[in-house]
C-alpha positions in Angstrom: -0.2 29.8 7.1 3.5 29.6 7.7 5.5 29.0 4.4 6.6 25.4 4.0 8.9 26.1 1.0 11.0 23.1 0.2 9.5 20.9 2.9 7.7 17.8 1.9 4.7 16.9 4.0 4.0 13.7 5.7 0.9 11.8 4.8 -1.1 9.9 7.3 -3.1 7.2 5.6 -6.7 8.0 6.2 -5.9 9.7 9.5 -4.7 6.4 11.2 -1.3 5.3 12.2 0.2 1.8 12.7 0.1 0.6 16.3 3.7 0.1 17.1 6.4 2.6 18.0 3.9 5.1 19.3 3.4 4.5 23.0 5.8 5.2 25.7 6.4 2.3 28.0 5.4 3.7 31.4 3.6 1.1 33.4 1.3 3.5 35.2 -2.2 2.1 35.9 -5.1 3.3 33.8 -7.5 5.2 36.0 -11.1 5.5 34.7 -12.9 8.6 35.9 -16.6 8.6 35.6 -17.9 12.1 34.5 -21.3 13.2 35.8 -24.4 12.2 33.8 -25.2 14.5 30.9 -28.0 17.0 31.3 -31.3 16.4 29.4 -31.1 20.0 28.2 -27.9 19.4 26.3 -28.1 21.1 22.9 -26.9 18.8 20.1 -23.8 19.9 18.3 -24.6 21.4 15.0 -23.2 21.2 11.5 -23.5 23.7 8.6 -26.8 23.3 6.6 -25.0 22.0 3.5 -23.5 19.1 5.6 -26.8 17.7 6.7 -28.3 14.4 5.6 -29.4 14.4 1.9 -26.9 17.1 0.9 -24.1 16.5 -1.6 -21.5 17.2 1.2 -23.1 14.8 3.6 -22.6 11.9 1.1 -18.8 12.3 1.3 -18.9 11.9 5.1 -15.7 14.0 5.3 -14.7 17.6 5.8 -17.8 18.7 7.8 -17.0 21.9 9.7 -17.7 21.8 13.4 -20.1 24.6 14.5 -19.7 25.0 18.2 -22.8 24.4 20.4 -24.8 27.6 21.0 -23.5 28.4 24.5 -21.7 31.0 26.4 -18.1 30.0 25.9 -16.5 32.9 27.8 -13.0 33.6 26.6 -12.4 30.2 24.9 -11.3 30.6 21.3 -13.0 28.9 18.4 -10.7 25.9 18.3 -11.4 25.2 22.0 -15.1 25.6 21.4 -15.0 23.1 18.6 -12.9 20.7 20.6 -15.3 20.7 23.6 -18.3 20.4 21.2 -16.7 17.3 19.7 -15.8 15.8 23.1 -19.4 16.5 24.3 -20.8 14.4 21.5 -18.2 11.7 22.0 -18.9 11.5 25.7 -22.7 11.4 25.3 -22.5 8.8 22.6 -20.2 6.4 24.6 -22.1 7.1 27.8 -25.4 6.0 26.2 -24.3 3.6 23.5 -20.9 2.1 24.1 -22.2 -1.4 23.4 -23.5 -0.2 20.0 -20.1 1.0 19.1 -18.0 -1.8 20.5 -18.7 -2.9 24.1 -18.8 -1.6 27.6 -15.1 -2.4 27.8 -14.3 0.5 25.5 -15.6 3.6 27.3 -14.0 6.6 25.7 -16.0 8.8 28.0 -13.9 7.5 30.9 -10.4 7.1 29.5 -8.1 9.9 30.7 -7.5 12.2 27.7 -5.1 15.1 27.1 -5.1 17.5 24.2 -1.9 19.5 23.7 -1.9 22.4 21.2 1.5 22.6 19.4 2.8 25.5 17.4 4.7 25.1 14.1 8.0 25.2 16.0 7.0 22.4 18.3 6.2 24.5 21.4 3.2 23.4 23.5 1.0 26.5 23.7 -1.7 25.1 25.9 -3.0 21.7 27.2 -6.3 20.4 28.5 -7.1 17.2 30.4 -10.4 15.4 30.6 -11.5 12.4 32.7 -8.3 12.7 34.8 -8.7 11.4 38.4 -6.5 14.1 39.8 -6.8 16.9 37.3 -7.1 19.6 40.0 -3.7 18.7 41.5 -1.7 18.7 38.2 0.9 21.4 37.8 -0.7 24.7 36.7 -4.2 23.3 36.8 -7.0 25.8 36.2 -10.6 24.6 36.0 -12.1 25.4 32.6 -15.6 26.9 33.1 -17.8 24.9 30.7 -21.6 24.8 30.5 -22.9 21.8 32.4 -25.0 20.8 29.5 -21.9 19.7 27.6 -21.6 16.8 30.1 -17.8 16.9 30.2 -17.3 17.0 34.0 -14.2 18.7 35.3 -11.9 19.9 32.6 -8.5 21.5 33.4 -6.0 23.6 31.6 -2.5 22.5 32.8 1.1 23.2 32.3 2.5 20.7 29.8 4.7 18.1 31.5 8.4 18.1 30.4 7.9 14.6 28.9 5.1 15.9 26.7 6.9 19.1 25.7 10.0 17.0 24.7 8.2 14.6 22.4 9.2 15.0 18.7 7.2 17.7 17.1 5.7 15.4 14.5 4.1 12.8 16.7 0.3 13.1 16.4 -0.6 11.2 19.5 0.6 9.0 22.4 -1.3 6.0 23.6 0.3 5.7 27.0 1.4 9.2 28.2 2.2 9.6 31.8 0.2 12.7 32.9 0.6 13.2 36.6 1.1 9.4 37.2 -2.0 8.4 35.2 -1.8 6.6 31.9 -3.5 8.9 29.4 -4.4 9.1 25.7 -2.6 12.2 24.5 -3.5 14.0 21.3 -1.4 16.8 19.8 -3.3 19.5 18.0 -0.9 21.1 15.5 -1.0 24.7 14.3 -2.6 25.2 10.8 -3.5 21.6 10.3 -7.1 21.1 9.4 -6.8 17.3 9.4 -5.5 16.8 12.9 -7.4 19.6 14.6 -11.0 20.0 15.7 -12.0 22.1 12.7 -14.1 19.3 11.1 -16.0 16.3 12.4 -13.2 14.2 11.0 -11.4 14.9 14.2 -14.0 13.1 16.2 -13.5 10.0 14.0 -9.8 10.4 14.5 -10.1 10.5 18.3 -12.5 7.5 18.4 -10.3 5.5 16.1 -6.9 6.1 17.7 -8.3 5.8 21.3 -9.6 2.4 20.3 -6.0 1.4 19.5 -5.1 2.4 23.1 -8.0 0.2 24.2 -6.5 -2.7 22.1 -2.9 -2.3 23.3 -3.0 -0.7 26.8 -6.4 -1.6 28.3 -7.1 -5.0 26.8 -3.7 -6.4 25.8 -4.5 -7.4 22.2 -1.7 -8.9 20.2 -1.5 -6.6 17.2 2.2 -6.5 16.1 2.0 -5.9 12.4 4.4 -7.8 10.0 6.8 -5.9 7.8 5.0 -4.6 4.7 8.2 -4.9 2.7 7.7 -8.6 2.8 4.3 -8.4 1.0 4.3 -10.4 -2.2 4.9 -8.3 -5.3 3.2 -10.7 -7.7 0.7 -8.9 -10.0 -1.9 -11.6 -9.8 -1.8 -11.5 -6.0 -2.3 -7.7 -6.1 -5.1 -7.9 -8.6 -6.9 -10.6 -6.6 -6.5 -8.5 -3.5 -8.2 -5.6 -5.2 -10.9 -8.0 -6.4 -11.5 -8.9 -2.7 -12.0 -5.2 -2.0 -14.7 -4.9 -4.7 -16.5 -8.0 -3.4 -16.6 -6.6 0.1 -17.9 -3.2 -1.1 -20.9 -5.1 -2.5 -21.9 -5.9 1.1 -22.3 -2.2 2.0 -25.9 -1.9 0.8 -26.9 -5.6 1.1 -29.7 -6.2 3.5 -30.4 -9.8 2.7 -28.5 -12.3 4.9 -28.1 -14.7 2.0 -26.6 -12.1 -0.2 -24.1 -11.1 2.5 -23.2 -14.7 2.9 -22.7 -15.1 -0.8 -20.3 -12.2 -0.9 -18.4 -13.5 2.1 -18.1 -16.8 0.3 -16.7 -15.1 -2.8 -14.3 -13.1 -0.7 -13.1 -16.1 1.3 -12.6 -18.1 -1.9 -10.3 -15.5 -3.2 -8.5 -15.1 0.1 -8.0 -18.8 0.5 -6.6 -19.1 -3.0 -4.2 -16.2 -2.4 -3.1 -17.7 0.9 -2.3 -21.0 -0.7 -0.6 -19.6 -3.8 1.4 -16.7 -2.4 3.4 -16.2 0.8 1.0 -13.9 2.6 2.0 -14.8 6.2 -0.3 -13.2 8.7 0.1 -9.6 7.5 -3.5 -9.3 6.2 -5.3 -11.0 9.1 -3.3 -9.1 11.8 -3.9 -5.7 10.1 -7.6 -6.4 9.6 -7.9 -7.2 13.3 -6.0 -4.0 14.3 -7.0 -1.4 11.8 -10.2 -2.9 10.5 -11.9 -3.1 14.0 -10.7 0.5 14.7 -12.4 1.6 11.4 -15.5 -0.3 12.4 -15.7 1.5 15.7 -15.1 4.8 14.0 -18.0 4.0 11.6 -20.4 2.9 14.3 -19.7 6.1 16.2 -20.4 8.2 13.1 -23.6 6.3 12.3 -25.0 6.8 15.8 -24.6 10.5 15.2 -26.3 10.6 11.9 -23.2 10.6 9.8 -22.2 8.0 7.2 -19.5 5.4 7.4 -16.0 6.3 6.2 -16.3 6.5 2.4 -14.8 3.8 0.2 -11.2 4.6 -0.4 -9.4 3.8 -3.6 -11.1 0.5 -4.3 -9.6 -0.9 -7.5 -7.6 2.3 -8.0 -4.9 2.4 -5.3 -2.4 0.2 -7.1 0.5 0.8 -4.8 2.4 -1.3 -2.3 1.3 1.1 0.5 -2.3 0.4 -0.3 -2.0 -3.3 -0.8 0.2 -4.0 2.2 -1.4 -1.6 4.6 -4.1 0.8 3.6 -6.7 -1.6 2.3 -7.1 -3.5 5.6 -8.9 -0.6 7.3 -11.8 -1.1 5.0 -11.6 -4.8 4.4 -11.5 -5.5 8.2 -14.3 -3.0 8.9 -16.5 -4.5 6.2 -16.0 -8.0 7.6 -17.0 -6.6 11.0 -20.1 -4.9 9.7 -21.1 -8.1 7.8 -20.6 -10.2 10.9 -22.6 -7.8 13.0 -25.5 -7.8 10.4 -25.5 -11.6 10.5 -25.8 -11.6 14.3 -22.4 -13.2 14.9 -20.8 -13.2 18.3 -17.5 -11.9 17.0 -16.1 -9.0 19.1 -14.8 -11.1 22.0 -13.3 -13.5 19.5 -11.2 -10.9 17.6 -10.0 -9.6 21.0 -8.5 -13.0 21.5 -6.7 -12.8 18.1 -9.1 -14.9 16.0 -8.9 -13.6 12.4 -12.0 -12.0 11.0 -11.7 -14.4 8.0 -12.1 -17.4 10.4 -15.2 -15.8 11.9 -16.6 -15.1 8.5 -16.1 -18.7 7.4 -18.1 -19.8 10.4 -21.1 -17.8 9.0 -21.1 -19.8 5.8 -19.8 -23.2 7.1 -23.3 -24.6 7.6 -24.5 -23.5 4.1 -23.8 -25.0 0.7 -21.6 -22.0 -0.1 -18.8 -23.6 2.0 -18.8 -26.6 -0.4 -18.9 -24.5 -3.6 -15.9 -25.0 -5.8 -13.3 -22.3 -5.1 -12.5 -21.9 -8.7 -16.2 -21.3 -9.5 -16.5 -18.6 -6.8 -13.4 -16.8 -8.0 -14.5 -17.1 -11.7 -17.9 -15.6 -10.8 -16.3 -12.7 -8.9 -13.8 -12.0 -11.7 -16.6 -11.7 -14.3 -18.8 -9.5 -12.1 -16.1 -7.0 -11.0 -13.9 -6.6 -14.1 -10.8 -8.6 -13.1 -9.2 -8.2 -16.5 -9.1 -4.4 -16.2 -7.8 -4.6 -12.6 -5.0 -6.9 -13.6 -4.0 -4.6 -16.5 -3.8 -1.7 -14.2 -1.7 -3.6 -11.7 0.7 -4.9 -14.3 1.3 -1.3 -15.4 2.2 -0.2 -11.8 5.5 -2.2 -11.6 5.0 -3.4 -8.0 8.2 -5.4 -8.1 10.2 -2.2 -7.9 7.8 -0.3 -5.6 8.9 0.9 -2.1 6.8 0.3 1.0 6.5 3.4 3.2 4.1 2.1 5.8 1.3 4.2 7.3 3.2 7.5 6.7 5.6 8.7 4.0 6.9 11.8 2.4 4.9 13.3 -0.4 5.7 16.5 -2.2 3.4 19.3 -3.3 3.4 18.2 -6.9 1.9 14.8 -5.8 -0.9 16.6 -3.9 -1.6 18.7 -7.0 -1.6 15.5 -9.1 -4.0 13.8 -6.7 -6.5 16.7 -7.1 -6.1 16.6 -10.9 -6.6 12.9 -11.0 -9.8 13.3 -9.0 -11.2 16.0 -11.3 -10.7 18.9 -8.9 -9.8 22.1 -10.8 -6.5 23.8 -9.8 -4.4 26.4 -11.5 -2.3 25.2 -14.4 0.9 26.8 -13.1 1.0 24.6 -10.0 4.1 22.5 -10.9 6.8 20.7 -9.0 8.1 24.0 -7.8 4.9 25.0 -6.1 5.0 25.2 -2.3 2.4 23.7 -0.1 1.4 27.1 1.1 0.8 28.2 -2.5 -1.2 25.1 -3.2 -3.4 25.3 -0.2 -4.0 29.0 -0.7 -5.5 28.2 -4.1 -7.9 25.5 -3.0 -10.5 25.3 -0.3 -9.6 22.3 1.8 -13.0 22.4 3.4 -14.7 22.0 -0.1 -16.2 18.5 -0.2 -14.6 17.7 -3.5 -11.1 18.6 -2.3 -11.5 16.8 1.0 -12.8 13.7 -0.7 -10.0 13.8 -3.3 -7.2 14.0 -0.7 -8.8 11.2 1.3 -9.2 9.1 -1.9 -5.4 9.4 -2.3 -4.9 8.6 1.3 -3.4 12.1 2.1 -3.7 13.9 5.4 -1.5 17.0 5.6 0.6 17.5 8.8 3.4 19.8 9.8 5.9 17.0 9.8 9.5 17.8 8.7 10.8 16.1 5.5 11.2 12.4 5.8 9.7 12.1 9.3 7.7 9.0 10.1 4.5 9.4 12.1 4.4 5.8 13.2 
């Protein structure tokens, strides 16, 4: 790994990025190319034995290495083999089950995709296009010989367009890249970055999640402009109640009884209504739950259809920071509302595409029950007693949110903070890793593919990229 020395590293909150300031503004039409049907002889992508269902690693849902399909790959290197193994699974899953993930309107197996490998100095070393309607005619196009059983259709290696090569070297993706006159979803694969490359199955989640943002913004015209997180209320009681909401929603994860899910939704809605009335929340929470929550929901559904768990609970009741409260938590809260609505058989997906808040749709599910008439104070009191509100409030008050700084979905973090994250999560590291430790030194002393390490970094919301100091990845 190339030494990082004094560089800080950018964090990408659970591998997702806010929707604005990412896409270029070309107005090229989106062309959907239909790849050929997959072969019935397609071998399933494999995972290491210790990542399979029932194992300790499987329970984390993160950091699973990608083992390429057992095929003749010719001269393709290991990263290429992993990339096309991942894309084979993605294509087959959407081809056969798009409506189980979201709807037939989100067909990731048809969206023009580009993957550009980028070296540590920002140079594009190679680039592939999939589902492109004119791939063969792109500059430098060479057909990639792939086994038909992968079901990927025509894949081409191309010369990187000047517009792609000139993009800042810390941008992880582009929703609306002009590739040969076709609006495409572009992903950069950075050198030596396990979190934004196809080394693990997390990359598949990442692709599915971020491409859904393209579906929201480019293909379907959702209105998802997020408010400024700096305007988020700094009141300790508001923050503690927000974390209480998180805990209530987590309780829906394993609930199978409709009445129990409705009871939890009623508790959640009582807290949210109280907070909305008492504090100046604006629409920050509902907008972000629509944007990031539905993308997390889609990511979860894709994972479940392939025998992997939903994204694990992240920092519930522990992430007492403005970045978590004003941004990070809405991935999980929005996704859990979506999962609950789906379980209850609600017709909700078209409604959220029209901008109707998930909270409104959740209320509709309890409106014809006696839960809707239950005293708000009683609902909140019950939740506080059940989920330890006093302890949450004590932790929040110690965090000094009034003087906290909001960084948004990405911020700079130094090596000492990464080391502290691991220590806080019980991951053993060398005692001499102090604030002078370089990122290279730190990563050389831990195994980032170890399930404990991966889970710890994710629990702190850290994804390591090659971004320069202070760079924003929005």
